[in-house]
C-alpha positions in Angstrom: 0.0 0.0 0.0 1.6 3.3 -1.1 1.4 6.4 1.1 -1.1 9.0 0.0 0.3 11.8 -2.2 -0.5 15.4 -1.8 -2.7 16.5 -4.8 -1.7 20.2 -4.5 2.0 19.4 -5.0 1.3 16.9 -7.8 -0.4 19.6 -9.8 2.9 21.4 -9.9 4.5 18.6 -11.9 4.5 18.7 -15.7 2.4 15.9 -17.1 5.3 15.0 -19.5 7.6 14.4 -16.6 5.1 12.0 -15.0 4.8 10.2 -18.3 8.5 9.9 -18.9 9.5 9.1 -15.3 6.7 7.1 -13.7 8.9 6.3 -10.7 7.2 4.9 -7.6 7.7 6.7 -4.3 10.3 5.2 -2.0 9.5 5.3 1.7 12.5 7.0 3.3 11.7 7.0 7.0 9.3 8.7 8.7 5.8 7.4 8.0 5.7 3.9 6.5 2.7 1.8 5.8 2.0 -1.2 3.6 0.4 -4.7 3.3 2.6 -7.6 2.4 2.0 -11.3 1.7 4.9 -13.5 0.8 5.9 -17.2 0.9 9.3 -16.1 2.3 10.1 -16.6 6.0 12.3 -13.4 6.4 11.7 -10.0 4.8 13.2 -6.5 5.0 10.7 -3.7 5.8 12.5 -0.4 6.2 15.5 1.4 7.7 16.1 4.6 9.6 19.0 6.4 11.2 18.2 7.1 14.8 19.8 9.6 17.1 21.8 8.2 20.0 19.2 9.3 22.6 15.9 10.4 21.0 15.0 7.7 18.5 11.5 6.4 18.6 9.5 3.7 16.7 5.7 3.7 17.0 3.9 0.9 15.2 0.7 -0.8 14.4 0.7 -4.3 13.0 -2.2 -6.5 12.1 -2.3 -10.1 10.7 -4.5 -13.2 10.8 -4.2 -15.2 14.0 -3.8 -18.3 11.8 -0.5 -16.9 10.6 0.9 -16.6 14.2 3.5 -16.1 15.3 5.6 -13.5 13.5 8.5 -11.4 14.8 9.7 -7.9 14.2 13.5 -7.9 14.2 15.6 -4.8 14.8 19.2 -4.9 13.4 21.7 -2.1 13.6 24.7 -1.3 11.4 27.4 -3.2 13.2 29.3 -5.6 10.8 28.1 -8.5 12.9 24.5 -7.5 12.5 22.8 -6.3 9.4 25.7 -6.6 7.0 26.2 -10.2 8.2 22.6 -11.3 7.3 21.3 -9.1 4.4 21.8 -10.7 1.0 23.6 -13.6 2.8 22.6 -16.6 0.7 24.3 -19.0 3.0 22.2 -18.1 6.0 18.6 -19.3 6.5 16.0 -17.7 8.7 17.2 -19.2 12.0 20.8 -18.1 11.2 19.6 -14.6 10.5 17.7 -14.5 13.8 20.7 -15.9 15.7 22.7 -12.6 15.4 20.0 -10.7 17.3 20.9 -9.9 20.9 17.7 -10.5 23.0 19.2 -8.6 25.9 19.1 -5.5 23.7 15.4 -5.9 23.1 15.9 -6.3 19.4 13.0 -8.7 18.9 9.3 -7.8 19.1 7.2 -11.0 19.3 3.8 -10.2 17.7 1.8 -12.3 20.2 -0.4 -11.7 23.1 2.1 -13.4 25.4 4.7 -10.7 24.8 3.4 -7.7 26.7 5.6 -5.1 25.1 4.1 -5.8 21.7 0.7 -4.5 22.7 -1.1 -7.3 20.8 -4.7 -8.3 21.3 -7.1 -10.5 19.4 -9.9 -8.8 17.4 -12.6 -10.3 15.2 -13.7 -9.0 11.9 -16.3 -10.7 9.6 -15.6 -14.0 11.3 -11.8 -13.8 11.0 -9.6 -13.4 14.1 -6.7 -11.0 13.8 -3.8 -10.1 16.0 -3.7 -6.3 16.3 -0.5 -4.9 17.8 0.0 -1.2 18.7 3.0 -0.1 20.8 6.4 1.6 20.4 10.1 1.2 21.1 12.8 3.7 22.0 16.3 3.5 20.7 19.5 4.2 22.7 23.1 3.8 21.3 26.5 5.3 21.7 26.2 7.2 18.4 23.8 7.8 15.5 23.1 4.4 14.0 21.3 2.9 11.0 18.6 0.5 12.2 17.0 -2.0 9.9 13.5 -3.5 10.5 12.7 -7.0 9.3 9.9 -9.5 9.6 10.4 -13.2 10.2 8.5 -16.5 10.9 11.0 -19.3 10.6 9.7 -22.7 9.5 6.3 -21.3 8.9 4.0 -21.1 5.9 4.9 -17.6 4.8 4.4 -14.0 6.0 1.3 -11.8 5.9 1.2 -8.4 7.6 -0.5 -5.1 7.5 1.9 -2.5 9.0 2.1 1.1 9.9 5.2 2.7 11.4 6.2 6.2 12.4 10.0 6.6 13.0 11.0 9.8 14.6 14.0 11.6 16.1 12.8 14.0 18.8 9.8 16.3 18.5 11.3 19.3 16.8 10.0 20.3 13.3 13.6 20.2 12.0 14.4 16.7 13.3 11.2 14.7 14.0 10.6 12.9 10.7 14.2 13.2 9.5 16.7 10.3 9.6 19.8 11.4 11.5 21.8 11.4 8.2 19.3 14.0 6.9 19.6 16.5 9.7 20.3 20.0 8.5 19.4 19.3 4.8 16.3 21.5 5.0 18.1 24.4 6.7 21.0 24.0 4.3 18.8 24.1 1.2 16.9 27.1 2.5 20.2 29.0 3.1 21.6 28.2 -0.3 18.2 29.1 -1.9 18.5 32.6 -0.5 22.1 32.9 -1.6 21.3 31.7 -5.1 18.4 34.1 -5.3 20.9 36.9 -4.6 23.3 35.6 -7.2 20.5 35.4 -9.8 19.3 38.9 -9.2 22.9 40.2 -9.3 23.4 38.4 -12.6 20.2 40.0 -13.9 21.4 43.4 -12.8 24.8 42.9 -14.4 23.0 41.6 -17.5 21.0 44.8 -17.6 24.2 46.9 -17.5 25.8 44.7 -20.2 22.8 45.0 -22.4 23.0 48.8 -22.2 26.6 48.6 -23.4 25.8 45.9 -26.1 27.9 43.3 -24.2 25.2 40.9 -23.2 26.5 37.8 -25.0 25.0 34.3 -25.3 27.4 32.8 -22.7 26.4 35.3 -20.1 22.7 34.6 -20.8 23.5 30.9 -20.3 25.0 31.8 -16.9 21.8 33.7 -16.0 19.7 30.7 -17.1 21.9 28.3 -15.0 21.5 30.4 -11.9 17.7 30.7 -12.5 17.3 26.9 -12.9 19.4 26.4 -9.8 17.0 28.7 -7.9 14.0 26.6 -9.1 15.7 23.4 -8.2 16.4 24.6 -4.6 12.9 25.9 -4.3 11.4 22.5 -5.2 13.8 20.8 -2.8 12.7 23.1 0.0 9.1 22.4 -0.7 9.7 18.7 -0.7 11.7 18.7 2.5 9.2 21.1 4.1 6.3 18.8 3.4 8.4 15.8 4.5 9.2 17.5 7.8 5.4 18.0 8.3 4.0 14.6 7.4 7.0 12.2 7.1 6.0 11.3 3.6 6.8 14.0 1.2 6.2 13.9 -2.6 8.9 11.8 -4.4 7.8 13.1 -7.8 8.5 16.6 -6.6 12.0 15.6 -5.5 12.6 14.0 -8.9 11.7 17.2 -10.6 14.1 19.1 -8.3 16.9 16.7 -9.2 16.2 17.1 -12.9 16.4 20.9 -12.6 19.6 20.6 -10.5 21.2 18.5 -13.2 19.9 20.9 -15.9 21.6 23.8 -14.2 24.8 21.8 -14.0 24.7 20.9 -17.7 24.0 24.5 -18.8 26.9 25.7 -16.8 29.2 23.0 -18.1 28.3 23.8 -21.7 28.9 27.5 -21.0 32.4 26.7 -19.7 33.3 24.7 -22.7 32.1 27.4 -25.1 34.1 30.0 -23.2 37.1 27.8 -23.3 36.8 27.6 -27.1 36.6 31.4 -27.2 32.9 31.7 -28.1 31.9 35.4 -27.5 35.4 36.1 -26.3 37.6 35.6 -29.3 35.1 34.3 -31.9 31.5 34.9 -32.8 30.6 31.4 -33.9 31.6 27.8 -33.3 32.6 25.8 -36.4 30.2 23.1 -37.7 32.3 20.2 -36.5 32.7 21.8 -33.1 28.9 22.2 -32.9 28.4 18.6 -33.8 30.9 17.4 -31.1 29.3 19.6 -28.5 25.8 18.3 -29.4 26.9 14.7 -29.2 28.7 15.2 -25.9 25.9 17.1 -24.2 23.3 14.6 -25.4 25.4 11.8 -24.0 25.9 13.6 -20.7 22.1 14.4 -20.4 21.1 10.8 -21.1 23.6 9.5 -18.5 22.1 11.9 -15.9 18.6 10.6 -16.7 19.8 7.0 -16.6 21.4 7.7 -13.2 18.1 9.0 -11.8 16.2 6.0 -13.1 18.8 3.6 -11.8 18.7 5.2 -8.4 14.9 5.0 -8.2 14.5 1.6 -9.7 17.6 -0.5 -8.8 19.1 0.9 -5.6 18.5 -1.6 -2.9 16.5 0.1 0.0 18.2 -2.4 2.4 21.6 -0.8 1.7 22.7 2.8 2.3 23.9 3.7 -1.2 25.2 7.0 -2.6 24.1 8.3 -6.0 27.5 7.6 -7.7 27.6 4.0 -6.4 26.3 2.8 -9.8 27.5 2.2 -13.3 25.8 5.4 -14.4 27.5 7.3 -11.6 31.0 6.2 -12.6 30.0 7.0 -16.2 29.3 10.6 -15.1 32.7 10.8 -13.4 34.3 9.7 -16.7 32.4 12.2 -18.7 33.4 14.9 -16.2 37.1 14.1 -16.7 36.7 14.0 -20.5 35.0 17.4 -20.3 38.0 18.8 -18.4 40.4 17.5 -21.0 38.4 19.1 -23.7 38.1 22.3 -21.7 41.9 22.5 -21.1 42.7 21.9 -24.8 40.2 24.6 -25.8 41.7 27.2 -23.4 45.2 26.3 -24.5 44.3 26.9 -28.1 42.6 30.2 -27.3 45.6 31.4 -25.4 48.0 30.4 -28.1 46.2 32.5 -30.7 45.2 35.3 -28.3 47.8 35.8 -25.6 46.3 39.2 -24.9 43.4 37.3 -23.3 45.6 36.0 -20.4 44.0 38.3 -17.8 40.8 36.4 -18.3 41.8 32.9 -19.3 44.5 32.3 -16.7 42.3 32.8 -13.6 39.4 31.3 -15.5 41.3 28.1 -16.1 42.7 27.9 -12.6 39.4 28.5 -10.9 37.4 25.9 -12.9 40.2 23.3 -12.8 39.3 23.1 -9.2 35.6 22.9 -10.1 36.0 20.1 -12.6 37.9 17.9 -10.1 35.6 18.7 -7.2 32.8 16.5 -8.3 34.9 13.3 -8.9 36.8 13.9 -5.6 33.5 14.5 -3.8 32.2 11.2 -5.1 35.3 9.2 -4.0 35.2 10.8 -0.6 31.5 10.1 -0.2 31.9 6.5 -1.3 34.9 5.6 0.8 35.6 8.4 3.4 32.3 9.5 5.0 30.4 7.3 7.5 27.1 6.2 6.1 25.2 7.6 9.1 26.4 11.1 8.2 26.9 10.9 4.4 23.7 12.4 3.0 23.8 15.7 4.9 27.5 16.2 4.4 27.4 15.4 0.6 24.4 17.7 0.2 26.3 20.6 1.7 29.4 19.9 -0.3 27.5 19.6 -3.5 25.7 22.9 -3.0 29.0 24.5 -2.0 30.6 23.4 -5.3 27.7 24.9 -7.3 27.9 28.1 -5.3 31.7 28.3 -5.9 31.2 27.9 -9.7 28.5 30.6 -9.9 30.2 33.0 -7.5 33.5 32.9 -9.3 31.9 33.6 -12.7 29.8 36.4 -11.3 32.9 38.1 -9.9 34.9 37.6 -13.1 32.2 39.1 -15.3 31.1 42.0 -13.2 30.9 45.1 -15.4 33.4 47.3 -13.4 36.3 49.4 -14.6 38.4 47.8 -11.8 37.7 44.3 -13.2 40.9 43.4 -15.2 39.5 39.9 -15.9 36.4 41.0 -17.8 36.1 38.7 -20.9 33.8 40.6 -23.3 35.3 43.3 -25.5 33.3 43.1 -28.7 29.8 44.4 -28.9 26.9 42.1 -29.9 26.0 44.5 -32.8 29.6 44.1 -34.1 29.4 40.3 -34.1 26.1 40.5 -35.9 27.3 42.9 -38.6 30.5 40.8 -39.1 28.4 37.8 -39.9 26.3 39.7 -42.5 26.7 38.9 -46.2 29.6 40.9 -47.8 29.3 43.1 -50.9 29.5 40.1 -53.2 26.7 38.3 -51.3 29.0 35.8 -49.6 28.7 35.0 -45.9 31.8 35.7 -43.8 33.1 32.8 -41.8 33.9 32.7 -38.2 37.6 32.8 -39.0 37.3 36.0 -41.1 36.1 38.4 -38.5 38.0 41.7 -39.1 40.1 43.0 -36.3 39.5 46.7 -36.4 35.7 46.6 -36.0 36.4 46.8 -32.2 35.4 49.9 -30.4 37.1 51.0 -27.2 35.0 49.2 -24.6 34.9 51.0 -21.3 32.7 51.0 -18.3 32.1 54.8 -18.2 28.5 55.6 -17.5 26.3 55.4 -20.6 25.2 59.0 -20.0 28.8 60.2 -20.5 30.1 60.4 -24.1 33.1 58.3 -24.9 35.3 60.8 -26.6 38.0 58.3 -27.6 35.5 56.8 -30.2 35.2 60.2 -31.9 38.6 59.6 -33.4 37.8 56.2 -34.8 37.6 56.1 -38.5 34.9 53.6 -39.6 35.8 51.5 -42.8 34.3 52.7 -46.0 31.1 50.8 -47.0 32.4 50.5 -50.6 35.7 48.9 -49.6 35.6 45.3 -48.3 36.9 44.5 -44.9 40.3 42.8 -44.7 39.9 39.0 -44.2 42.1 36.3 -42.8 43.3 33.6 -45.1 40.6 30.9 -45.3 43.0 28.2 -44.0 45.0 30.4 -41.6 43.3 28.9 -38.6 42.9 32.3 -36.9 39.9 32.6 -34.7 37.2 35.2 -35.0 38.6 38.4 -33.7 41.3 39.9 -31.6 41.0 42.1 -28.5 42.3 45.6 -29.2 41.8 46.9 -25.6 43.2 49.5 -25.0 43.3 50.8 -28.6 46.9 50.9 -30.0 48.5 51.3 -33.4 47.1 49.5 -36.4 48.3 46.0 -36.9 48.2 43.8 -40.0 46.4 40.6 -40.1 
């Protein structure tokens, strides 16, 4: 039996997403209910990370008296407990029960003889049922993962209707959260506010750049990535807020937030590769072969992200504490990230070789985003092998958001339209790029390698209301004389930066 979904939140989801990703909700911890019937004699029900002092399980179990007597088994994450019995093909039901320590009250006998189970016999439509309602508190030396299983060794199978509420304390911020999730809601709300600030700053800077005809496609991509990041965090906050209220949440809403989070990452990654290749910095267009390569790569990266989400929802074993990158798709993403860095490095190297005057932008740009490219693989390795499972989710969530904040913050600083910013990348106006791509006098279309050098104006950050007197002495080319072109096979990129204006140079 699936937990009820909130209809108000479901209306927020695009119907197409529900058609493409009909993923069932996974009970995380919390509020769990269901009705099982199996021929097995031992089954896993759910897991939860309890605090050392405030963990609480409240339950209601019900099953036919003819199926008596069944047991609720409580395992913890010690190597001699849950790891020793789960997926252990060489152990039968009795062997799995034998690792339980009765002195720790790890067994709840669902019978009327066991007073702590709260069981009593009830009759409905001529059938006698055992109905058990009670609870159990958890004490341990540290936060621990606890695993709840059902058993009836040597019997004729299992049948149980169950309802469990697993909580940590009574605070809104902790009650329904597993201990490894503590702080996620507060962290997401904090980063949401920070990214809203970054988004509005990027919009303000974009407004200034538009007034100076410097609002290029790559900066628009940065604004889009920041906006999508804000939407992603907003949906995450709604999901965790509802989860904190009812212990159920809306898994489809969380999937939507993950898709938006991945989309923001992909937009930002594409922007970095384009800037590395000099797009809008040293050239106005990407070659046809480069566009094809980018399209293939980004399609592959997007499909891998989708496969990762599907794999996590469909194939991750709820009986094990797994991290997103602990899957073939996760390792594939790490490989694609490394490949993207190699491509990015090569593109920056080529751009600097042809345009050494762009070092004030490309050198700090390359250094800053080298750290960013390696942050994701390093984070995945640390999460898989270096962070305890009972603390992993909250730590990884903070690190991941911190990596995204670093990437967006660095780019916002490097592209701020200020006269004091020596790293500013854009020095050709959008109107100049457009006019350079227009058909020439003979009707032929100029190529991206034939952008004339001297169409540059002197780009400054003087207020638009103040006239730029240096441009009064610029002599525009005659409309009747064709602009000088680079040799078709010279390999020169689109344009050169003439900031500050100097003596005329030959192509």
